[in-house]
C-alpha positions in Angstrom: -77.3 61.2 21.1 -73.7 61.2 19.9 -71.6 58.1 20.8 -67.9 58.4 21.7 -65.5 55.8 20.3 -63.4 53.8 22.9 -59.7 54.4 22.9 -57.3 51.7 23.9 -54.5 52.1 26.4 -51.8 51.3 23.8 -52.9 54.3 21.7 -52.9 56.5 24.8 -49.3 55.5 25.6 -47.8 56.6 22.2 -46.0 59.9 22.6 -46.9 62.8 20.3 -43.2 63.4 19.4 -39.7 61.7 19.7 -37.9 62.5 22.9 -34.9 64.9 22.4 -32.5 62.4 23.9 -33.5 59.7 21.4 -33.1 62.2 18.6 -29.6 63.1 19.7 -28.6 59.4 19.8 -30.0 58.9 16.3 -28.0 61.8 15.0 -24.8 60.5 16.6 -25.4 57.0 15.1 -25.9 58.5 11.6 -22.8 60.6 11.9 -20.7 57.6 13.0 -22.0 55.6 10.0 -21.1 58.4 7.6 -17.6 58.6 9.0 -17.1 54.8 8.8 -18.2 54.8 5.1 -15.8 57.6 4.4 -12.9 56.0 6.1 -13.7 52.4 4.9 -12.0 52.5 1.5 -8.8 53.8 3.1 -8.8 51.1 5.7 -9.5 48.4 3.1 -6.8 49.8 0.8 -4.3 49.9 3.6 -5.2 46.3 4.5 -4.7 45.3 0.9 -1.4 47.3 0.4 1.4 45.8 -1.5 4.1 43.8 0.4 7.4 45.3 1.2 9.9 45.4 -1.7 13.4 46.7 -1.0 15.9 47.6 -3.8 19.4 48.9 -3.6 21.6 50.9 -6.0 25.1 50.0 -7.1 27.4 50.5 -4.1 30.0 53.3 -4.2 33.4 52.5 -2.5 35.7 55.3 -1.2 38.8 54.9 1.0 39.6 56.8 4.2 43.0 58.5 4.7 44.1 55.8 7.1 44.4 53.4 4.2 42.7 50.7 6.2 39.0 51.6 5.9 36.7 51.4 3.0 33.4 53.4 3.0 30.6 51.7 1.2 27.6 53.8 0.2 24.4 53.0 -1.5 20.7 53.9 -1.5 17.9 51.6 -0.2 14.5 52.2 -1.6 11.2 50.6 -0.6 9.3 50.0 -3.8 6.4 48.2 -2.2 4.2 48.7 0.8 5.1 49.8 4.3 7.8 47.6 6.0 6.3 45.9 9.1 9.5 45.6 11.0 13.3 46.1 11.0 15.6 44.0 8.7 19.3 43.4 8.3 22.0 44.7 5.9 24.8 42.2 5.5 28.0 42.3 3.6 29.7 39.0 2.9 32.7 37.6 1.0 31.4 36.5 -2.4 33.6 33.4 -2.7 33.5 32.0 0.8 30.2 33.4 2.0 31.8 34.7 5.2 29.8 37.7 6.7 32.0 40.7 7.0 29.6 43.3 8.3 26.0 43.2 9.5 23.8 46.2 10.5 20.2 46.8 11.4 18.0 48.5 8.9 15.0 50.4 10.3 11.6 49.8 8.7 11.0 51.9 5.6 7.6 53.3 4.6 6.2 52.8 1.1 8.3 54.8 -1.4 10.9 55.9 1.2 14.6 56.0 0.3 17.4 55.8 2.7 21.1 56.7 2.0 23.0 54.0 3.7 26.7 54.1 4.4 29.0 51.7 6.4 32.7 51.2 6.9 34.8 48.1 6.3 38.2 47.4 7.8 40.7 46.3 5.1 43.2 44.8 7.5 44.2 41.4 6.2 42.8 41.9 2.7 45.2 41.0 -0.1 46.2 43.4 -2.8 43.9 43.4 -5.8 40.2 43.3 -6.2 38.2 41.4 -3.5 34.5 40.7 -4.4 32.0 41.4 -1.7 28.2 41.0 -1.9 25.7 43.3 0.0 22.2 42.0 0.8 19.4 44.0 2.2 16.1 42.7 3.6 16.6 39.0 2.7 14.2 37.6 5.3 10.7 36.1 5.6 9.2 39.0 3.6 11.6 38.7 0.7 12.9 35.1 0.5 16.3 34.4 -0.8 16.2 33.3 -4.5 12.7 34.6 -5.1 11.9 37.0 -7.9 11.1 39.9 -5.5 14.5 39.6 -3.9 16.6 39.8 -7.0 17.2 43.5 -6.6 18.1 43.2 -2.9 21.7 42.1 -3.5 24.6 43.6 -5.4 28.3 42.8 -6.0 31.1 45.4 -5.4 34.9 45.3 -5.0 37.4 46.7 -2.5 41.1 47.0 -3.2 43.6 47.4 -0.4 46.2 48.7 -2.8 43.9 51.5 -3.9 43.3 52.3 -0.3 47.0 52.8 0.4 47.2 55.1 -2.6 44.7 57.4 -0.9 47.2 58.3 1.9 47.9 62.0 2.0 44.6 63.2 0.7 40.9 62.6 0.8 39.9 60.1 -1.7 37.2 61.3 -4.0 34.3 59.0 -4.4 34.6 57.1 -7.6 31.9 54.8 -8.7 33.0 51.2 -9.1 32.1 49.6 -12.4 29.1 47.2 -12.3 30.0 43.5 -12.5 28.7 43.0 -16.0 31.1 45.6 -17.3 34.1 43.6 -16.2 32.9 40.3 -17.9 32.2 39.3 -21.4 29.1 37.5 -20.2 27.2 38.3 -17.0 24.4 36.2 -15.6 22.7 38.3 -12.9 20.4 35.6 -11.5 23.4 33.4 -10.5 25.9 36.3 -10.1 28.1 34.5 -12.6 30.6 36.4 -14.8 32.5 34.8 -17.7 35.5 36.1 -19.6 36.7 34.4 -22.8 40.4 34.6 -23.3 43.0 33.0 -25.6 44.3 30.8 -22.7 40.9 29.7 -21.4 37.7 30.9 -19.8 37.5 32.8 -16.6 34.4 32.1 -14.4 34.3 34.8 -11.7 37.7 34.5 -10.0 38.5 31.0 -11.3 40.2 30.3 -14.6 39.6 27.2 -16.7 42.4 26.5 -19.2 41.8 25.4 -22.7 43.3 21.9 -22.0 40.8 21.4 -19.1 37.9 22.4 -21.4 39.0 20.0 -24.1 39.4 17.2 -21.5 35.9 17.9 -20.2 34.4 17.8 -23.7 36.2 14.5 -24.4 35.0 13.0 -21.1 31.5 14.1 -21.8 31.5 12.6 -25.3 32.9 9.4 -23.9 30.2 9.2 -21.2 27.4 9.8 -23.7 28.9 7.1 -26.0 29.0 4.6 -23.2 25.4 5.4 -22.3 24.4 4.8 -25.9 26.2 1.5 -26.0 24.6 0.4 -22.7 21.1 1.3 -23.9 21.7 -0.6 -27.2 22.8 -3.7 -25.3 19.8 -3.5 -23.0 17.4 -3.2 -25.9 19.0 -6.2 -27.7 19.0 -8.4 -24.6 15.6 -7.6 -23.0 13.6 -6.4 -26.1 10.4 -8.3 -26.4 9.5 -10.0 -29.7 6.7 -8.5 -31.8 3.3 -9.2 -30.4 2.3 -11.0 -33.6 5.0 -12.9 -35.4 4.3 -14.8 -38.6 2.3 -17.8 -37.4 3.2 -21.3 -38.7 0.8 -24.1 -38.1 2.4 -26.8 -35.9 0.7 -29.6 -37.7 2.8 -32.2 -39.5 2.0 -32.7 -43.1 2.5 -36.4 -44.2 2.4 -36.4 -48.0 2.4 -40.2 -48.1 -1.3 -40.4 -47.0 -3.9 -41.0 -49.6 -6.0 -37.8 -50.0 -9.1 -40.0 -50.0 -8.2 -41.8 -46.9 -9.2 -40.8 -43.3 -5.8 -39.4 -42.5 -5.6 -37.5 -45.7 -9.0 -35.9 -45.3 -8.2 -35.0 -41.7 -5.0 -33.2 -42.8 -7.1 -31.2 -45.2 -9.7 -30.3 -42.6 -7.0 -29.1 -40.1 -6.3 -26.0 -42.0 -10.0 -25.1 -42.3 -10.5 -24.8 -38.5 -10.3 -21.2 -37.3 -11.4 -21.4 -33.7 -13.4 -23.5 -31.2 -16.9 -22.1 -32.0 -19.4 -23.0 -34.8 -20.6 -19.6 -35.8 -22.3 -20.4 -39.1 -26.0 -21.0 -39.1 -27.2 -24.7 -39.2 -27.9 -25.5 -42.8 -28.9 -29.1 -43.6 -25.9 -31.3 -44.7 -23.4 -28.4 -44.1 -20.2 -29.3 -42.3 -18.0 -27.3 -39.9 -14.7 -28.1 -38.3 -13.4 -26.6 -35.0 -10.2 -27.0 -33.0 -10.1 -27.1 -29.2 -7.2 -26.6 -26.8 -7.1 -28.8 -23.8 -4.6 -30.5 -21.5 -4.1 -34.2 -20.9 -6.9 -34.3 -18.4 -9.3 -32.6 -20.9 -9.5 -29.3 -19.0 -10.4 -26.4 -21.4 -7.3 -24.3 -22.2 -5.3 -26.2 -19.6 -1.5 -26.0 -20.2 -2.2 -23.1 -22.6 -1.4 -19.4 -22.2 -2.7 -16.4 -24.2 0.3 -14.5 -25.5 -1.3 -11.7 -27.6 -4.6 -10.5 -29.1 -5.4 -8.0 -31.8 -8.2 -6.8 -34.0 -7.9 -5.6 -37.6 -10.3 -4.6 -40.3 -10.4 -6.2 -43.7 -12.0 -5.8 -47.1 -12.2 -7.7 -50.3 -8.5 -7.0 -50.9 -7.3 -8.4 -47.5 -6.3 -7.0 -44.1 -5.9 -3.3 -43.5 -2.6 -2.9 -41.6 -3.3 0.7 -40.3 -6.4 -0.5 -38.5 -4.4 -3.0 -36.4 -5.1 -2.7 -32.6 -2.9 -4.8 -30.4 -4.4 -5.4 -27.0 -2.6 -4.2 -23.9 -0.7 -6.5 -21.5 -3.4 -5.8 -18.9 -6.1 -7.3 -21.2 -3.9 -10.4 -21.8 -3.2 -10.8 -18.1 -6.9 -10.6 -17.3 -7.7 -13.3 -19.8 -5.0 -15.6 -18.5 -6.2 -15.1 -14.9 -9.7 -16.0 -16.1 -8.4 -19.3 -17.6 -7.5 -20.5 -14.1 -10.8 -19.6 -12.5 -13.2 -20.4 -15.4 -13.8 -24.1 -14.6 -15.4 -23.1 -11.3 -17.7 -20.4 -12.7 -21.2 -20.7 -14.2 -22.3 -19.0 -17.4 -23.5 -15.8 -15.7 -20.4 -15.4 -13.6 -18.1 -15.9 -16.5 -20.1 -13.4 -18.6 -19.9 -10.8 -15.8 -16.1 -11.2 -15.7 -15.7 -11.0 -19.5 -17.7 -7.8 -20.0 -15.1 -5.3 -18.7 -12.4 -7.1 -20.7 -14.6 -6.9 -23.8 -15.2 -3.2 -23.3 -11.4 -2.5 -23.1 -10.8 -4.5 -26.3 -13.7 -2.7 -28.0 -12.3 0.7 -27.1 -8.9 -0.2 -28.5 -10.4 -1.6 -31.7 -12.6 1.4 -32.4 -9.8 3.9 -31.7 -7.8 2.5 -34.7 -10.5 2.8 -37.3 -11.5 5.7 -39.5 -15.0 7.1 -39.7 -15.5 6.1 -43.4 -14.4 2.5 -42.6 -16.8 1.7 -39.7 -18.9 -0.7 -41.9 -15.9 -3.0 -42.6 -15.8 -6.3 -40.7 -13.2 -7.0 -38.0 -10.8 -10.0 -37.7 -9.9 -10.8 -34.1 -6.9 -13.0 -33.6 -5.8 -14.6 -30.3 -2.3 -16.2 -30.1 -1.7 -19.1 -27.7 1.4 -20.9 -26.4 1.0 -24.5 -25.2 3.3 -26.6 -23.0 4.8 -29.5 -25.0 3.7 -32.9 -23.7 0.7 -31.3 -21.8 -1.1 -29.1 -24.3 -3.3 -30.9 -26.8 -5.0 -29.8 -30.0 -8.2 -31.7 -30.8 -10.0 -31.2 -34.1 -13.8 -32.0 -34.4 -15.8 -32.3 -37.6 -19.5 -31.6 -37.4 -22.4 -32.0 -39.9 -25.8 -30.4 -39.7 -28.6 -32.9 -39.6 -32.2 -32.3 -38.4 -31.3 -28.7 -37.8 -28.6 -29.6 -35.3 -24.8 -30.1 -35.4 -23.8 -33.7 -35.1 -20.2 -34.8 -34.3 -18.8 -36.8 -37.2 -15.2 -37.2 -36.4 -12.5 -36.1 -33.9 -8.8 -36.5 -33.9 -5.5 -35.2 -32.5 -3.0 -34.1 -35.1 0.6 -35.1 -35.4 2.8 -32.1 -34.5 6.1 -31.0 -35.8 9.1 -30.3 -33.6 7.8 -27.1 -32.0 10.6 -26.7 -29.4 9.8 -25.2 -26.0 6.2 -24.2 -26.9 3.3 -25.1 -29.2 2.1 -22.1 -31.1 -1.6 -21.9 -31.9 -3.8 -19.2 -33.4 -7.6 -18.6 -33.2 -9.3 -16.2 -35.7 -12.8 -14.7 -35.3 -14.9 -12.5 -37.5 -16.8 -9.5 -36.1 -19.4 -7.5 -38.0 -18.8 -3.8 -38.5 -21.5 -1.1 -38.3 -24.6 -2.7 -39.8 -27.0 -0.9 -42.3 -29.3 1.3 -40.4 -27.3 1.1 -37.2 -26.0 4.3 -35.6 -22.4 4.6 -34.4 -23.7 4.8 -30.8 -25.6 1.5 -31.3 -22.5 0.0 -32.9 -20.3 1.0 -29.9 -22.8 -0.6 -27.6 -23.1 -3.9 -29.7 -19.4 -4.5 -30.3 -18.6 -5.3 -26.6 -21.5 -7.7 -26.5 -20.2 -9.6 -29.6 -16.7 -9.7 -28.1 -18.1 -11.1 -24.8 -19.9 -13.9 -26.7 -16.8 -14.8 -28.7 -14.5 -14.8 -25.7 -17.0 -16.9 -23.8 -16.7 -19.5 -26.6 -13.1 -20.0 -25.5 -14.2 -21.3 -22.2 -17.4 -23.2 -23.2 -16.8 -26.2 -25.4 -20.4 -27.5 -25.6 -20.8 -30.5 -27.8 -24.0 -32.0 -29.2 -23.9 -35.8 -28.6 -24.3 -37.9 -31.6 -27.4 -40.0 -31.9 -27.1 -43.7 -31.0 -27.9 -44.8 -34.5 -25.6 -42.3 -36.1 -22.9 -44.3 -37.9 -20.1 -41.9 -37.1 -20.3 -41.9 -33.3 -17.3 -40.2 -31.7 -14.4 -42.6 -31.6 -11.8 -42.7 -28.9 -8.8 -40.3 -29.4 -6.0 -42.2 -31.0 -2.6 -42.1 -29.2 -0.7 -42.3 -32.5 -1.7 -41.6 -36.1 -3.2 -44.7 -37.6 -5.8 -45.7 -40.2 -8.5 -48.2 -39.1 -11.8 -49.3 -40.5 -13.9 -47.2 -38.1 -12.1 -44.0 -39.1 -12.4 -45.0 -42.8 -16.1 -45.4 -42.4 -16.4 -42.0 -40.6 -14.5 -40.2 -43.3 -16.5 -41.8 -46.1 -19.7 -40.6 -44.5 -18.5 -37.0 -44.8 
């Protein structure tokens, strides 16, 4: 027995063919799409057409038989796209700018040319050439002074005397010469004409005599000379001194001291001190001398100001001048600001504030060196100025014993007559690029070394002497003297 397959209602509802009305709508939609695609480029091209660009030819001037009317004719051409609206044709006096005639210009299509003609009344015009300027389409589409509007204006002349000569017959149209023909030099952008004569220079309708030209040149030379003198005076009065002058140690040298005495030995040690940090490794029985800058209350760098800082490479022959890098005033100011706040900061806070300063100094130092000299060491110098009567220089002599630096002696030097400031100089040594170290590693290490050296300016840690050490730190003398305690300390060294 054959079994029939069930058929769903959805399959029964599908028509066997498309309805004729639906087919017609489909054909209409396809036709509209084809027409849109065909007309689309034209619409897009029209939407992207060039802007309007009017240009005029040289105006031709003729005179009517009444001797009081000038007929000005020229051709206006639209060299750009279709003009969206009407514009104006104005004729004005070139010298005063007074508008003589204004007419409406209809909108011109792209590439369209229009022969334009207008009449001017010559009543009241003087005999001789009168310069007039015609402008066409100077508006929001072609702004005055823009490059697209340069060919929208033109100069021409009218002459009342020539108009009177035309009485009794029709004047034939004679083209007027273009402005640049009448001048030795014509600058069209500024509509400026110059004629050079024996008695002076004519600029448009104005004449400048030779005497006026000479006077103007003399005055200009005098003004330039006075400006040069004023600049020279300002440079001499407000010029800053060089960042690094030749430094002279302010310590007084007393030749009458016995070199083997305490005072004599102290004077010798003073010139060995380079800075306030002991950077050499602790070697048994080795000695080191440092100098510290404090004020009367003992505050570190109190009454002292950093004036300048620089880095410079050196080799076995001495300093290399071309590698000198003087630090900017911003770096110096940041260091001086840090002097004021350093006493209230701990080690981590001070290091955090010193790191950006060290990076700036590192960039300046590396910018001044050449690639082949990166392995040479650096010398970093910091110049200080102290306040006389407040700033103090304290020298300290240390000796390494039991793998630690022990204070042997300390003193305050006698100073020469330093004037309004006490000059002082610290010198540090920085390693160049080490063997096996890449330049990238060197650039990362140098700011860290600078941070440690700058930190030694603010941290003056001292190792206390042992109680049984014979050269315990004596009190700072108020005046130079030689006592038995100092003599014993010096002999121990």
